[in-house]
Each structure stands twice: as C-alpha cells, then as structure tokens.
N, CA, C and O atoms as a Tinker XYZ file with bonds, in Angstrom:
   488  protein
     1  N      0.795000   -1.150000   -0.055000    73     2
     2  CA     0.008000    0.099000    0.025000    64     1     3
     3  C      0.808000    1.248000   -0.029000    63     2     4     5
     4  O      1.761000    1.321000    0.746000    81     3
     5  N      0.560000    2.222000   -0.872000    73     3     6
     6  CA     1.142000    3.273000   -0.957000    64     5     7
     7  C      1.007000    4.511000    0.049000    63     6     8     9
     8  O     -0.112000    4.853000    0.433000    81     7
     9  N      1.988000    5.076000    0.408000    73     7    10
    10  CA     1.659000    6.196000    1.390000    64     9    11
    11  C      2.289000    7.496000    0.783000    63    10    12    13
    12  O      3.043000    7.383000   -0.184000    81    11
    13  N      2.052000    8.533000    1.230000    73    11    14
    14  CA     2.720000    9.669000    0.911000    64    13    15
    15  C      3.435000   10.608000    2.077000    63    14    16    17
    16  O      2.954000   11.006000    3.139000    81    15
    17  N      4.868000   10.843000    1.458000    73    15    18
    18  CA     5.617000   11.279000    2.498000    64    17    19
    19  C      5.973000   12.686000    2.325000    63    18    20    21
    20  O      5.992000   13.054000    1.150000    81    19
    21  N      6.312000   13.724000    3.376000    73    19    22
    22  CA     6.850000   15.072000    2.783000    64    21    23
    23  C      8.519000   14.672000    2.734000    63    22    24    25
    24  O      9.141000   14.016000    3.569000    81    23
    25  N      8.987000   15.245000    1.568000    73    23    26
    26  CA    10.579000   15.366000    1.557000    64    25    27
    27  C     11.046000   16.919000    1.563000    63    26    28    29
    28  O     10.651000   17.651000    0.655000    81    27
    29  N     11.829000   17.388000    2.517000    73    27    30
    30  CA    12.447000   18.365000    2.313000    64    29    31
    31  C     13.826000   18.292000    1.860000    63    30    32    33
    32  O     14.682000   17.580000    2.383000    81    31
    33  N     14.005000   19.071000    0.851000    73    31    34
    34  CA    15.473000   19.076000    0.310000    64    33    35
    35  C     16.208000   20.230000    0.515000    63    34    36    37
    36  O     15.681000   21.300000    0.212000    81    35
    37  N     17.400000   20.209000    1.003000    73    35    38
    38  CA    18.141000   21.370000    1.170000    64    37    39
    39  C     19.195000   21.226000   -0.143000    63    38    40    41
    40  O     19.735000   20.131000   -0.300000    81    39
    41  N     19.463000   22.214000   -0.994000    73    39    42
    42  CA    20.085000   22.272000   -2.174000    64    41    43
    43  C     21.235000   23.080000   -1.534000    63    42    44    45
    44  O     21.015000   24.258000   -1.256000    81    43
    45  N     22.627000   22.458000   -1.240000    73    43    46
    46  CA    23.871000   23.075000   -0.747000    64    45    47
    47  C     24.222000   24.281000   -1.876000    63    46    48    49
    48  O     24.651000   25.410000   -1.638000    81    47
    49  N     23.884000   23.646000   -3.245000    73    47    50
    50  CA    24.649000   24.705000   -4.277000    64    49    51
    51  C     23.955000   26.054000   -4.419000    63    50    52    53
    52  O     24.596000   26.989000   -4.897000    81    51
    53  N     22.766000   26.210000   -4.062000    73    51    54
    54  CA    21.900000   27.277000   -4.219000    64    53    55
    55  C     21.601000   27.928000   -2.530000    63    54    56    57
    56  O     21.256000   29.095000   -2.344000    81    55
    57  N     21.775000   27.095000   -1.599000    73    55    58
    58  CA    21.017000   27.379000   -0.324000    64    57    59
    59  C     19.676000   27.603000   -0.269000    63    58    60    61
    60  O     19.182000   28.361000    0.565000    81    59
    61  N     18.920000   26.897000   -1.243000    73    59    62
    62  CA    17.498000   26.744000   -1.079000    64    61    63
    63  C     17.035000   25.890000   -0.664000    63    62    64    65
    64  O     17.596000   24.812000   -0.862000    81    63
    65  N     15.856000   25.916000    0.074000    73    63    66
    66  CA    15.371000   24.591000    0.554000    64    65    67
    67  C     13.809000   24.568000    0.213000    63    66    68    69
    68  O     13.043000   25.512000    0.405000    81    67
    69  N     13.483000   23.368000   -0.306000    73    67    70
    70  CA    11.935000   23.184000   -0.476000    64    69    71
    71  C     11.484000   21.861000   -0.254000    63    70    72    73
    72  O     12.294000   20.937000   -0.184000    81    71
    73  N     10.013000   21.651000   -0.112000    73    71    74
    74  CA     9.534000   20.672000    0.549000    64    73    75
    75  C      8.250000   20.145000   -0.498000    63    74    76    77
    76  O      7.435000   20.953000   -0.943000    81    75
    77  N      8.200000   18.680000   -0.819000    73    75    78
    78  CA     7.094000   18.287000   -1.637000    64    77    79
    79  C      6.884000   16.877000   -1.219000    63    78    80    81
    80  O      7.737000   16.174000   -0.678000    81    79
    81  N      5.603000   16.510000   -1.537000    73    79    82
    82  CA     5.003000   15.075000   -1.123000    64    81    83
    83  C      5.185000   14.221000   -2.431000    63    82    84    85
    84  O      4.853000   14.478000   -3.589000    81    83
    85  N      5.905000   12.964000   -1.809000    73    83    86
    86  CA     6.432000   11.922000   -2.580000    64    85    87
    87  C      5.756000   10.526000   -2.230000    63    86    88    89
    88  O      5.709000   10.129000   -1.066000    81    87
    89  N      5.304000    9.899000   -3.154000    73    87    90
    90  CA     4.571000    8.474000   -2.659000    64    89    91
    91  C      5.650000    7.582000   -2.585000    63    90    92    93
    92  O      6.495000    7.527000   -3.478000    81    91
    93  N      5.686000    6.737000   -1.373000    73    91    94
    94  CA     6.641000    5.588000   -0.985000    64    93    95
    95  C      6.605000    4.437000   -2.338000    63    94    96    97
    96  O      7.218000    3.372000   -2.257000    81    95
    97  N      6.010000    4.722000   -3.248000    73    95    98
    98  CA     6.044000    3.444000   -4.391000    64    97    99
    99  C      6.758000    3.953000   -5.566000    63    98   100   101
   100  O      6.864000    3.205000   -6.538000    81    99
   101  N      7.306000    5.238000   -5.603000    73    99   102
   102  CA     7.974000    5.671000   -6.847000    64   101   103
   103  C      9.248000    6.239000   -6.231000    63   102   104   105
   104  O      9.432000    6.658000   -5.088000    81   103
   105  N      9.952000    6.164000   -7.104000    73   103   106
   106  CA    11.473000    6.713000   -7.143000    64   105   107
   107  C     11.432000    8.171000   -6.745000    63   106   108   109
   108  O     10.772000    8.985000   -7.392000    81   107
   109  N     12.219000    8.534000   -5.560000    73   107   110
   110  CA    12.160000   10.042000   -5.243000    64   109   111
   111  C     12.534000   11.093000   -6.240000    63   110   112   113
   112  O     11.913000   12.128000   -6.484000    81   111
   113  N     13.635000   10.670000   -6.772000    73   111   114
   114  CA    14.257000   11.700000   -8.027000    64   113   115
   115  C     12.751000   11.741000   -8.971000    63   114   116   117
   116  O     12.149000   12.809000   -9.078000    81   115
   117  N     12.369000   10.808000   -9.453000    73   115   118
   118  CA    11.007000   10.873000  -10.697000    64   117   119
   119  C      9.905000   11.690000  -10.035000    63   118   120   121
   120  O      9.317000   12.489000  -10.764000    81   119
   121  N      9.541000   11.604000   -8.757000    73   119   122
   122  CA     8.505000   12.369000   -8.023000    64   121   123
   123  C      8.971000   13.706000   -8.021000    63   122   124   125
   124  O      8.172000   14.508000   -8.506000    81   123
   125  N     10.169000   14.222000   -7.562000    73   123   126
   126  CA    10.582000   15.483000   -7.517000    64   125   127
   127  C     10.413000   16.131000   -9.025000    63   126   128   129
   128  O      9.798000   17.166000   -9.281000    81   127
   129  N     10.956000   15.460000   -9.764000    73   127   130
   130  CA    10.957000   15.935000  -11.066000    64   129   131
   131  C      9.598000   16.222000  -11.818000    63   130   132   133
   132  O      9.404000   17.211000  -12.524000    81   131
   133  N      8.772000   15.316000  -11.591000    73   131   134
   134  CA     7.068000   15.332000  -11.760000    64   133   135
   135  C      6.536000   16.750000  -11.343000    63   134   136   137
   136  O      5.686000   17.434000  -11.913000    81   135
   137  N      7.276000   17.025000  -10.168000    73   135   138
   138  CA     6.478000   18.397000   -9.588000    64   137   139
   139  C      7.508000   19.479000   -9.929000    63   138   140   141
   140  O      7.610000   20.490000   -9.234000    81   139
   141  N      8.273000   19.256000  -11.011000    73   139   142
   142  CA     8.899000   20.449000  -11.517000    64   141   143
   143  C     10.079000   21.200000  -10.910000    63   142   144   145
   144  O     10.502000   22.327000  -11.170000    81   143
   145  N     10.567000   20.149000   -9.902000    73   143   146
   146  CA    11.999000   20.644000   -9.264000    64   145   147
   147  C     13.029000   19.910000   -9.956000    63   146   148   149
   148  O     12.870000   18.710000  -10.180000    81   147
   149  N     14.188000   20.590000  -10.355000    73   147   150
   150  CA    15.329000   19.768000  -10.822000    64   149   151
   151  C     16.491000   19.693000   -9.590000    63   150   152   153
   152  O     16.679000   20.526000   -8.704000    81   151
   153  N     17.087000   18.631000   -9.789000    73   151   154
   154  CA    17.956000   17.763000   -9.004000    64   153   155
   155  C     19.227000   17.093000  -10.056000    63   154   156   157
   156  O     19.011000   16.468000  -11.095000    81   155
   157  N     20.180000   17.320000   -9.642000    73   155   158
   158  CA    21.386000   16.697000  -10.343000    64   157   159
   159  C     21.257000   15.161000  -10.622000    63   158   160   161
   160  O     21.062000   14.427000   -9.653000    81   159
   161  N     21.346000   14.666000  -11.776000    73   159   162
   162  CA    21.364000   13.372000  -11.835000    64   161   163
   163  C     22.221000   13.128000  -13.347000    63   162   164   165
   164  O     22.506000   13.983000  -14.185000    81   163
   165  N     22.521000   11.607000  -13.368000    73   163   166
   166  CA    23.097000   11.311000  -14.569000    64   165   167
   167  C     22.922000   10.005000  -14.878000    63   166   168   169
   168  O     22.657000    9.945000  -16.079000    81   167
   169  N     22.941000    8.826000  -14.336000    73   167   170
   170  CA    22.564000    7.645000  -14.905000    64   169   171
   171  C     21.337000    7.066000  -14.597000    63   170   172   173
   172  O     20.919000    6.161000  -15.319000    81   171
   173  N     20.601000    7.502000  -13.498000    73   171   174
   174  CA    19.586000    7.207000  -13.329000    64   173   175
   175  C     19.279000    5.751000  -13.001000    63   174   176   177
   176  O     18.158000    5.332000  -13.287000    81   175
   177  N     20.138000    4.966000  -12.446000    73   175   178
   178  CA    19.976000    3.646000  -12.228000    64   177   179
   179  C     20.835000    3.195000  -11.008000    63   178   180   181
   180  O     20.989000    1.984000  -10.844000    81   179
   181  N     21.320000    3.942000  -10.272000    73   179   182
   182  CA    22.023000    3.856000   -8.836000    64   181   183
   183  C     23.491000    3.378000   -9.046000    63   182   184   185
   184  O     24.089000    2.790000   -8.145000    81   183
   185  N     24.061000    3.644000  -10.261000    73   183   186
   186  CA    25.626000    3.387000  -10.370000    64   185   187
   187  C     26.535000    4.446000  -10.220000    63   186   188   189
   188  O     27.706000    4.283000   -9.875000    81   187
   189  N     26.011000    5.535000  -10.474000    73   187   190
   190  CA    27.044000    6.741000  -10.209000    64   189   191
   191  C     26.780000    7.385000   -8.689000    63   190   192   193
   192  O     26.176000    6.772000   -7.809000    81   191
   193  N     27.281000    8.594000   -8.547000    73   191   194
   194  CA    26.916000    9.530000   -7.537000    64   193   195
   195  C     26.408000   10.723000   -7.842000    63   194   196   197
   196  O     26.287000   11.622000   -7.010000    81   195
   197  N     26.089000   10.817000   -9.006000    73   195   198
   198  CA    25.609000   12.325000   -9.237000    64   197   199
   199  C     24.245000   12.888000   -8.327000    63   198   200   201
   200  O     24.098000   14.074000   -8.030000    81   199
   201  N     23.500000   12.038000   -8.036000    73   199   202
   202  CA    22.202000   12.588000   -7.558000    64   201   203
   203  C     22.354000   12.114000   -5.974000    63   202   204   205
   204  O     21.311000   11.862000   -5.369000    81   203
   205  N     23.518000   11.998000   -5.344000    73   203   206
   206  CA    23.411000   11.741000   -3.955000    64   205   207
   207  C     23.015000   12.888000   -3.116000    63   206   208   209
   208  O     23.182000   14.081000   -3.372000    81   207
   209  N     22.449000   12.342000   -2.047000    73   207   210
   210  CA    22.287000   13.279000   -0.808000    64   209   211
   211  C     22.430000   12.694000    0.339000    63   210   212   213
   212  O     22.373000   11.467000    0.428000    81   211
   213  N     22.594000   13.329000    1.179000    73   211   214
   214  CA    22.891000   12.903000    2.806000    64   213   215
   215  C     21.418000   13.150000    3.553000    63   214   216   217
   216  O     20.854000   14.229000    3.736000    81   215
   217  N     21.008000   11.912000    3.898000    73   215   218
   218  CA    19.767000   12.239000    4.672000    64   217   219
   219  C     20.128000   12.436000    6.241000    63   218   220   221
   220  O     20.901000   11.892000    7.030000    81   219
   221  N     19.078000   13.601000    6.302000    73   219   222
   222  CA    19.334000   14.490000    7.752000    64   221   223
   223  C     18.238000   13.875000    8.528000    63   222   224   225
   224  O     18.403000   14.092000    9.728000    81   223
   225  N     17.485000   13.385000    8.346000    73   223   226
   226  CA    16.081000   12.725000    9.135000    64   225   227
   227  C     15.313000   11.768000    8.253000    63   226   228   229
   228  O     15.291000   11.854000    7.025000    81   227
   229  N     14.730000   10.917000    8.914000    73   227   230
   230  CA    13.752000    9.757000    8.161000    64   229   231
   231  C     14.508000    8.561000    7.711000    63   230   232   233
   232  O     15.683000    8.193000    7.744000    81   231
   233  N     13.262000    8.052000    7.234000    73   231   234
   234  CA    13.965000    6.392000    6.635000    64   233   235
   235  C     13.799000    6.522000    5.156000    63   234   236   237
   236  O     12.860000    7.133000    4.646000    81   235
   237  N     14.757000    5.918000    4.482000    73   235   238
   238  CA    14.591000    5.813000    3.141000    64   237   239
   239  C     15.188000    4.314000    2.516000    63   238   240   241
   240  O     16.228000    3.877000    3.009000    81   239
   241  N     14.659000    3.721000    1.672000    73   239   242
   242  CA    14.933000    2.390000    0.985000    64   241   243
   243  C     15.778000    2.391000   -0.168000    63   242   244   245
   244  O     15.288000    3.139000   -1.014000    81   243
   245  N     16.791000    1.889000   -0.535000    73   243   246
   246  CA    17.554000    2.008000   -1.746000    64   245   247
   247  C     18.178000    0.751000   -1.835000    63   246   248   249
   248  O     19.391000    0.672000   -1.641000    81   247
   249  N     17.430000   -0.356000   -2.134000    73   247   250
   250  CA    18.098000   -1.429000   -2.524000    64   249   251
   251  C     18.901000   -1.681000   -3.944000    63   250   252   253
   252  O     19.425000   -2.766000   -4.197000    81   251
   253  N     18.935000   -0.594000   -4.808000    73   251   254
   254  CA    19.234000   -0.657000   -6.211000    64   253   255
   255  C     20.460000    0.212000   -6.262000    63   254   256   257
   256  O     20.998000    0.499000   -7.331000    81   255
   257  N     20.923000    0.653000   -5.014000    73   255   258
   258  CA    21.864000    1.779000   -5.114000    64   257   259
   259  C     23.229000    1.193000   -4.930000    63   258   260   261
   260  O     23.926000    1.237000   -3.917000    81   259
   261  N     23.541000    0.529000   -6.307000    73   259   262
   262  CA    24.888000   -0.286000   -6.306000    64   261   263
   263  C     25.864000    0.914000   -6.296000    63   262   264   265
   264  O     26.917000    0.659000   -5.713000    81   263
   265  N     25.768000    2.090000   -6.776000    73   263   266
   266  CA    26.909000    3.235000   -6.655000    64   265   267
   267  C     27.332000    3.334000   -5.269000    63   266   268   269
   268  O     28.481000    3.742000   -5.102000    81   267
   269  N     26.615000    3.033000   -4.194000    73   267   270
   270  CA    27.056000    3.363000   -2.965000    64   269   271
   271  C     27.601000    2.438000   -1.951000    63   270   272   273
   272  O     26.936000    1.460000   -1.610000    81   271
   273  N     28.762000    2.677000   -1.444000    73   271   274
   274  CA    29.200000    1.736000   -0.529000    64   273   275
   275  C     28.407000    1.419000    0.720000    63   274   276   277
   276  O     27.648000    2.272000    1.180000    81   275
   277  N     28.541000    0.252000    1.281000    73   275   278
   278  CA    27.542000   -0.155000    2.497000    64   277   279
   279  C     28.002000    0.836000    3.610000    63   278   280   281
   280  O     27.210000    1.331000    4.412000    81   279
   281  N     29.355000    1.091000    3.601000    73   279   282
   282  CA    29.836000    2.166000    4.597000    64   281   283
   283  C     29.160000    3.650000    4.251000    63   282   284   285
   284  O     28.838000    4.246000    5.279000    81   283
   285  N     28.893000    4.336000    3.072000    73   283   286
   286  CA    28.501000    5.501000    2.905000    64   285   287
   287  C     26.980000    5.503000    3.095000    63   286   288   289
   288  O     26.372000    6.542000    3.352000    81   287
   289  N     26.317000    4.185000    2.946000    73   287   290
   290  CA    25.193000    4.057000    2.843000    64   289   291
   291  C     24.638000    4.277000    4.563000    63   290   292   293
   292  O     23.653000    4.947000    4.871000    81   291
   293  N     25.508000    3.562000    5.512000    73   291   294
   294  CA    25.363000    3.697000    6.849000    64   293   295
   295  C     25.748000    5.214000    7.335000    63   294   296   297
   296  O     25.309000    5.608000    8.415000    81   295
   297  N     26.536000    6.022000    6.561000    73   295   298
   298  CA    26.815000    7.286000    7.126000    64   297   299
   299  C     25.383000    8.232000    6.822000    63   298   300   301
   300  O     25.201000    9.365000    7.268000    81   299
   301  N     24.677000    7.663000    6.176000    73   299   302
   302  CA    23.270000    8.226000    5.607000    64   301   303
   303  C     23.221000    8.886000    4.192000    63   302   304   305
   304  O     22.359000    9.673000    3.798000    81   303
   305  N     24.344000    8.405000    3.474000    73   303   306
   306  CA    24.098000    8.637000    2.093000    64   305   307
   307  C     22.958000    8.006000    1.138000    63   306   308   309
   308  O     22.676000    6.853000    1.465000    81   307
   309  N     22.256000    8.497000    0.053000    73   307   310
   310  CA    21.510000    7.712000   -0.528000    64   309   311
   311  C     21.610000    8.311000   -1.951000    63   310   312   313
   312  O     22.332000    9.252000   -2.281000    81   311
   313  N     20.759000    7.605000   -2.743000    73   311   314
   314  CA    20.928000    7.904000   -4.414000    64   313   315
   315  C     19.394000    8.051000   -4.551000    63   314   316   317
   316  O     18.507000    7.206000   -4.433000    81   315
   317  N     19.342000    9.376000   -4.836000    73   315   318
   318  CA    17.498000    9.688000   -5.069000    64   317   319
   319  C     17.047000    8.878000   -6.080000    63   318   320   321
   320  O     16.065000    8.176000   -5.838000    81   319
   321  N     17.650000    8.819000   -7.354000    73   319   322
   322  CA    17.217000    7.958000   -8.525000    64   321   323
   323  C     16.705000    6.578000   -8.332000    63   322   324   325
   324  O     15.904000    6.116000   -9.145000    81   323
   325  N     17.135000    5.851000   -7.256000    73   323   326
   326  CA    16.731000    4.365000   -6.879000    64   325   327
   327  C     16.256000    4.354000   -5.476000    63   326   328   329
   328  O     16.288000    3.320000   -4.810000    81   327
   329  N     15.844000    5.413000   -5.039000    73   327   330
   330  CA    15.487000    5.483000   -3.409000    64   329   331
   331  C     13.807000    5.408000   -3.274000    63   330   332   333
   332  O     13.131000    5.580000   -4.288000    81   331
   333  N     13.226000    5.167000   -2.088000    73   331   334
   334  CA    12.000000    5.190000   -2.037000    64   333   335
   335  C     11.636000    5.664000   -0.495000    63   334   336   337
   336  O     12.143000    5.061000    0.451000    81   335
   337  N     10.674000    6.846000   -0.273000    73   335   338
   338  CA    10.764000    7.239000    0.956000    64   337   339
   339  C      9.821000    6.420000    1.865000    63   338   340   341
   340  O      8.698000    6.086000    1.487000    81   339
   341  N     10.295000    6.126000    3.014000    73   339   342
   342  CA     9.545000    5.132000    4.086000    64   341   343
   343  C      9.164000    6.077000    5.255000    63   342   344   345
   344  O      8.592000    5.656000    6.261000    81   343
   345  N      9.521000    7.416000    5.070000    73   343   346
   346  CA     8.710000    8.265000    6.300000    64   345   347
   347  C      9.057000    9.733000    5.694000    63   346   348   349
   348  O      9.659000    9.923000    4.637000    81   347
   349  N      8.552000   10.746000    6.582000    73   347   350
   350  CA     8.869000   11.951000    5.941000    64   349   351
   351  C     10.791000   11.953000    5.978000    63   350   352   353
   352  O     11.481000   11.177000    6.639000    81   351
   353  N     11.199000   12.863000    5.225000    73   351   354
   354  CA    12.472000   12.902000    4.909000    64   353   355
   355  C     12.977000   14.514000    4.735000    63   354   356   357
   356  O     12.340000   15.416000    4.192000    81   355
   357  N     14.252000   14.592000    5.331000    73   355   358
   358  CA    14.979000   15.857000    5.367000    64   357   359
   359  C     16.204000   15.392000    4.540000    63   358   360   361
   360  O     16.856000   14.521000    5.116000    81   359
   361  N     16.657000   15.757000    3.362000    73   359   362
   362  CA    17.901000   15.224000    2.619000    64   361   363
   363  C     18.498000   16.782000    2.310000    63   362   364   365
   364  O     17.786000   17.775000    2.163000    81   363
   365  N     19.893000   16.755000    2.253000    73   363   366
   366  CA    20.626000   17.604000    1.463000    64   365   367
   367  C     21.414000   17.051000    0.586000    63   366   368   369
   368  O     21.872000   15.916000    0.721000    81   367
   369  N     21.680000   17.947000   -0.570000    73   367   370
   370  CA    22.251000   17.675000   -1.821000    64   369   371
   371  C     23.531000   17.590000   -1.595000    63   370   372   373
   372  O     23.953000   18.275000   -0.663000    81   371
   373  N     24.540000   16.715000   -2.390000    73   371   374
   374  CA    25.838000   16.664000   -1.957000    64   373   375
   375  C     26.550000   17.263000   -3.319000    63   374   376   377
   376  O     25.979000   17.411000   -4.399000    81   375
   377  N     28.132000   17.621000   -2.977000    73   375   378
   378  CA    28.991000   17.648000   -4.218000    64   377   379
   379  C     29.509000   16.292000   -4.561000    63   378   380   381
   380  O     30.226000   15.597000   -3.840000    81   379
   381  N     29.013000   15.971000   -5.869000    73   379   382
   382  CA    29.560000   14.764000   -6.453000    64   381   383
   383  C     30.708000   14.481000   -6.184000    63   382   384   385
   384  O     30.899000   13.417000   -5.595000    81   383
   385  N     31.803000   15.301000   -6.511000    73   383   386
   386  CA    33.112000   14.969000   -6.348000    64   385   387
   387  C     33.699000   14.730000   -4.799000    63   386   388   389
   388  O     34.696000   14.067000   -4.512000    81   387
   389  N     32.779000   15.474000   -3.842000    73   387   390
   390  CA    33.013000   15.113000   -2.479000    64   389   391
   391  C     32.606000   13.613000   -2.254000    63   390   392   393
   392  O     33.234000   12.805000   -1.570000    81   391
   393  N     31.694000   13.431000   -2.800000    73   391   394
   394  CA    30.992000   11.651000   -2.329000    64   393   395
   395  C     31.935000   10.791000   -3.324000    63   394   396   397
   396  O     32.304000    9.676000   -2.958000    81   395
   397  N     32.289000   11.259000   -4.464000    73   395   398
   398  CA    33.254000   10.109000   -4.914000    64   397   399
   399  C     34.384000   10.218000   -4.222000    63   398   400   401
   400  O     34.986000    9.151000   -4.104000    81   399
   401  N     34.928000   11.241000   -3.674000    73   399   402
   402  CA    36.090000   11.055000   -2.906000    64   401   403
   403  C     36.017000   10.154000   -1.628000    63   402   404   405
   404  O     36.781000    9.228000   -1.355000    81   403
   405  N     34.942000   10.609000   -0.892000    73   403   406
   406  CA    34.461000    9.827000    0.012000    64   405   407
   407  C     34.407000    8.208000   -0.156000    63   406   408   409
   408  O     34.737000    7.501000    0.797000    81   407
   409  N     34.118000    7.817000   -0.998000    73   407   410
   410  CA    34.034000    6.403000   -1.646000    64   409   411
   411  C     34.934000    5.915000   -2.410000    63   410   412   413
   412  O     34.967000    4.685000   -2.463000    81   411
   413  N     35.846000    6.621000   -3.158000    73   411   414
   414  CA    36.827000    6.070000   -3.796000    64   413   415
   415  C     38.321000    6.879000   -3.413000    63   414   416   417
   416  O     39.305000    6.417000   -3.990000    81   415
   417  N     38.517000    7.867000   -2.627000    73   415   418
   418  CA    39.285000    8.617000   -2.696000    64   417   419
   419  C     40.620000    7.964000   -2.243000    63   418   420   421
   420  O     41.715000    8.428000   -2.559000    81   419
   421  N     40.423000    6.661000   -1.345000    73   419   422
   422  CA    41.621000    6.011000   -0.849000    64   421   423
   423  C     42.113000    5.184000   -2.168000    63   422   424   425
   424  O     43.277000    4.788000   -2.222000    81   423
   425  N     41.072000    4.904000   -3.367000    73   423   426
   426  CA    41.682000    3.851000   -4.320000    64   425   427
   427  C     42.064000    5.054000   -5.457000    63   426   428   429
   428  O     43.129000    4.843000   -6.037000    81   427
   429  N     41.445000    6.106000   -5.796000    73   427   430
   430  CA    41.746000    6.897000   -7.016000    64   429   431
   431  C     42.113000    8.126000   -6.469000    63   430   432   433
   432  O     41.598000    8.418000   -5.390000    81   431
   433  N     42.982000    8.998000   -7.042000    73   431   434
   434  CA    43.132000   10.378000   -6.747000    64   433   435
   435  C     42.545000   10.928000   -8.153000    63   434   436   437
   436  O     43.319000   11.106000   -9.093000    81   435
   437  N     41.364000   11.154000   -8.257000    73   435   438
   438  CA    40.918000   11.544000   -9.716000    64   437   439
   439  C     41.393000   13.048000  -10.041000    63   438   440   441
   440  O     41.269000   14.049000   -9.335000    81   439
   441  N     41.898000   12.930000  -11.151000    73   439   442
   442  CA    42.437000   14.076000  -11.637000    64   441   443
   443  C     43.674000   14.620000  -11.142000    63   442   444   445
   444  O     44.013000   15.718000  -11.584000    81   443
   445  N     44.460000   13.999000  -10.239000    73   443   446
   446  CA    45.602000   14.347000   -9.504000    64   445   447
   447  C     46.736000   13.480000  -10.179000    63   446   448   449
   448  O     47.867000   13.616000   -9.713000    81   447
   449  N     46.578000   12.728000  -11.078000    73   447   450
   450  CA    47.685000   11.976000  -11.730000    64   449   451
   451  C     48.482000   12.970000  -12.630000    63   450   452   453
   452  O     48.005000   13.614000  -13.565000    81   451
   453  N     49.968000   12.990000  -12.129000    73   451   454
   454  CA    50.707000   13.803000  -12.763000    64   453   455
   455  C     51.277000   13.158000  -14.101000    63   454   456   457
   456  O     51.426000   13.868000  -15.096000    81   455
   457  N     51.608000   11.751000  -14.116000    73   455   458
   458  CA    51.916000   10.927000  -15.042000    64   457   459
   459  C     51.276000    9.968000  -15.319000    63   458   460   461
   460  O     50.483000    9.437000  -14.541000    81   459
   461  N     51.530000    9.559000  -16.553000    73   459   462
   462  CA    50.664000    8.295000  -16.886000    64   461   463
   463  C     51.123000    7.076000  -16.200000    63   462   464   465
   464  O     52.220000    6.931000  -15.661000    81   463
   465  N     50.022000    6.084000  -16.286000    73   463   466
   466  CA    50.331000    5.004000  -15.822000    64   465   467
   467  C     51.392000    4.250000  -16.594000    63   466   468   469
   468  O     51.593000    4.387000  -17.801000    81   467
   469  N     52.241000    3.205000  -15.548000    73   467   470
   470  CA    53.347000    2.686000  -16.229000    64   469   471
   471  C     52.634000    1.676000  -17.240000    63   470   472   473
   472  O     51.623000    1.044000  -16.931000    81   471
   473  N     53.316000    1.585000  -18.578000    73   471   474
   474  CA    52.787000    0.530000  -19.292000    64   473   475
   475  C     53.554000   -0.504000  -19.443000    63   474   476   477
   476  O     54.742000   -0.184000  -19.401000    81   475
   477  N     53.310000   -1.976000  -19.655000    73   475   478
   478  CA    54.220000   -3.142000  -20.008000    64   477   479
   479  C     54.771000   -2.705000  -21.084000    63   478   480   481
   480  O     54.145000   -2.161000  -21.993000    81   479
   481  N     56.214000   -2.942000  -21.070000    73   479   482
   482  CA    56.871000   -2.889000  -22.753000    64   481   483
   483  C     57.221000   -4.149000  -23.013000    63   482   484   485
   484  O     57.629000   -4.876000  -22.107000    81   483
   485  N     57.120000   -4.526000  -24.143000    73   483   486
   486  CA    57.694000   -5.904000  -24.840000    64   485   487
   487  C     59.288000   -5.931000  -24.632000    63   486   488
   488  O     59.952000   -6.871000  -25.069000    81   487
C-alpha cells in the first residue's frame, strides 16, 4: 500500500530549501521531477553518485543503489534515483566530487595523476 511522505530538500549549491510530497512506491528523483523541481542526476540507475544526498532525518529504502558503498549508506548517504521514502525525509544535496572522494578517494586520486600509468613494454 502506498503512502505519501513529505521530503524537504536542502540544495547546498543554491542554499534553497523546498518541500514536496512523494509517494512511497515511486523513486524520489522521479517524483521530484514530476513536480517541476530539478536535481542533479546522470545515470538514473543507481550506479553513479550524481544524485547523492545525505539523509538528515527519516527513513529511506534504496536496494538498487549499487553506486554507494555499504559504509556510505551507513553514514546516511542515498541515491535519489533509486530511493523510496519510508517516512517524512529531510535530505541535503551533496557535491558529487565530495561523495566520489569519500567513496573512492583512497583508491583513486581523480584528476591528480601527474604522469601516465606505467605500461608493460615488450
């Protein structure tokens, strides 16, 4: 059975905040777009971190968020393109590069490589 919840989005880039009603059986990003608000997104299938938010309060369900490590999920990060509201929510948009760095920073220093990778030579 579908419920409707209020989601409050704090947009860190613009400093704006807005609240919308979202159904519990639709992806949050899709519901927000249907109501004329724009949020950053890219892949729409939970594989990148463009639409990442930090959940400040409330419950979210995101079984398909393969682009987020369990550690980041435990810290309250969510991908709105594949997330369902399970209660009223308060979320804050994130800088994609920050999320990428949190997730992959210890493996890759994106854009900071000064020389190419060594190639095997015959």
